[in-house]
C-alpha positions in Angstrom: 12.2 -2.6 8.6 12.1 0.2 6.0 10.2 -2.0 3.6 7.3 -2.5 5.9 7.1 1.2 6.7 7.0 2.0 3.0 4.3 -0.6 2.5 2.1 1.1 5.1 2.8 4.4 3.5 1.8 3.0 0.1 -1.4 1.4 1.3 -2.6 3.5 4.3 -1.0 6.7 5.3 -2.0 8.9 2.4 -5.0 7.4 0.6 -5.8 8.7 -2.8 -8.5 11.3 -3.1 -10.2 12.8 -6.1 -12.5 11.7 -8.9 -13.3 8.0 -9.2 -13.8 7.4 -12.9 -14.4 3.6 -13.0 -15.9 0.9 -10.8 -12.5 -0.8 -10.7 -10.9 2.4 -9.4 -13.7 2.8 -6.8 -12.9 -0.7 -5.5 -9.2 0.3 -5.0 -10.0 3.7 -3.5 -12.6 2.2 -1.1 -10.2 -0.5 0.0 -7.5 2.1 0.7 -9.9 4.2 2.7 -10.9 1.2 4.8 -7.3 0.2 5.2 -6.2 3.6 6.3 -9.0 3.7 8.9 -8.1 0.3 10.2 -4.4 1.1 10.4 -4.8 4.5 12.1 -7.2 3.0 14.7 -4.8 0.0 15.1 -7.7 -2.4 14.3 -5.7 -5.6 13.8 -8.9 -7.7 13.1 -10.0 -5.3 10.3 -6.5 -5.5 8.7 -6.5 -9.3 8.9 -10.0 -9.3 7.3 -8.7 -7.1 4.4 -5.5 -8.9 3.7 -5.6 -12.4 2.3 -3.9 -15.1 4.4 -1.6 -15.9 1.4 -0.6 -12.2 1.1 3.0 -11.5 0.1 4.8 -8.1 -0.1 8.0 -8.0 -2.2 10.0 -5.0 -1.0 12.1 -2.8 -3.3 15.2 -4.7 -1.9 13.8 -8.2 -2.7 12.7 -9.1 0.8 9.5 -11.1 1.2 7.0 -10.1 3.9 3.9 -12.1 4.8 0.6 -10.8 6.0 1.4 -11.6 9.6 4.8 -10.1 9.4 3.5 -7.0 7.8 0.7 -6.5 10.3 2.9 -7.3 13.3 5.8 -5.1 12.3 6.0 -2.1 14.7 2.2 -2.1 14.8 2.2 0.0 18.0 4.8 2.5 16.8 4.3 6.1 15.7 3.2 7.0 12.2 5.8 8.3 9.7 6.4 12.0 9.6 6.5 13.5 6.1 7.8 16.7 4.8 6.5 15.8 1.3 4.4 13.1 -0.2 3.0 12.3 -3.7 0.9 9.2 -4.6 -0.7 8.3 -7.9 -2.6 5.3 -9.1 -1.8 5.1 -12.9 -3.9 2.1 -13.9 -6.5 -0.2 -12.4 -7.7 -3.3 -14.3 -10.3 -5.9 -13.4 -10.9 -9.3 -14.8 -13.5 -11.4 -13.0 -12.5 -11.7 -9.3 -9.1 -10.1 -9.7 -8.3 -6.3 -9.7 -4.8 -5.0 -10.2 -3.5 -1.5 -9.5 -0.2 0.1 -10.3 1.3 3.5 -9.9 4.0 5.4 -8.0 4.7 7.3 -4.9 7.4 9.7 -3.7 8.0 10.6 -0.1 10.4 12.6 2.0 10.3 11.8 5.7 11.4 9.9 8.7 10.1 7.2 11.0 11.6 6.9 14.4 14.4 9.1 13.2 15.2 6.9 10.2 15.1 8.3 6.7 12.4 6.7 4.6 12.8 9.1 1.7 12.4 7.7 -1.8 10.6 7.2 -5.1 8.8 3.9 -5.7 6.6 2.1 -8.2 4.0 -0.3 -6.9 1.8 -3.1 -8.2 -1.0 -4.5 -6.2 -3.3 -7.5 -6.7 -6.7 -7.8 -5.1 -8.9 -10.9 -5.1 -12.5 -11.5 -4.3 -12.7 -13.7 -1.3 -15.8 -14.4 0.7 -17.7 -11.6 -1.0 -15.1 -8.9 -0.3 -11.9 -7.8 -2.0 -8.7 -8.7 -0.3 -5.2 -7.6 -1.0 -3.1 -10.6 -1.9 0.1 -9.2 -3.4 2.2 -6.1 -3.4 5.5 -5.4 -5.2 7.4 -2.3 -4.7 10.3 -1.2 -6.9 12.6 1.7 -5.9 13.1 4.3 -8.7 16.8 5.0 -8.7 16.7 7.8 -11.3 13.2 9.2 -11.6 12.2 10.2 -15.0 10.5 13.5 -15.7 7.0 11.9 -15.9 7.1 11.0 -12.3 
């Protein structure tokens, strides 16, 4: 399930670091740091608490993955192995209880001997639920011919 591996890469494996210029960006960076820790320690309860029950991931190939499907997919498997990885959040916007983030990532690597190399754009939506931000939607789009800005 390449799409689920790519999601984990996007969300967890290589969290963004660097300056946090806005409160909205801090919300996203903090979420990603907590997600990375939960994923690496295989803390299923923490992941379930961070991802809204109505969560949907739309993969670059148009497949729909639910929260339970995403968390369950190869949860006990090895992490991806990367030769190269780039990740950038380009924009974070907030309006009331909703925060959106979009950007891109590129990777070159394998998981269980399978190639997971690619360039992708992502959009994520977070919603305030029970006093905490939860991820409710992710869309990934494969970049077939990367432009020079990426």
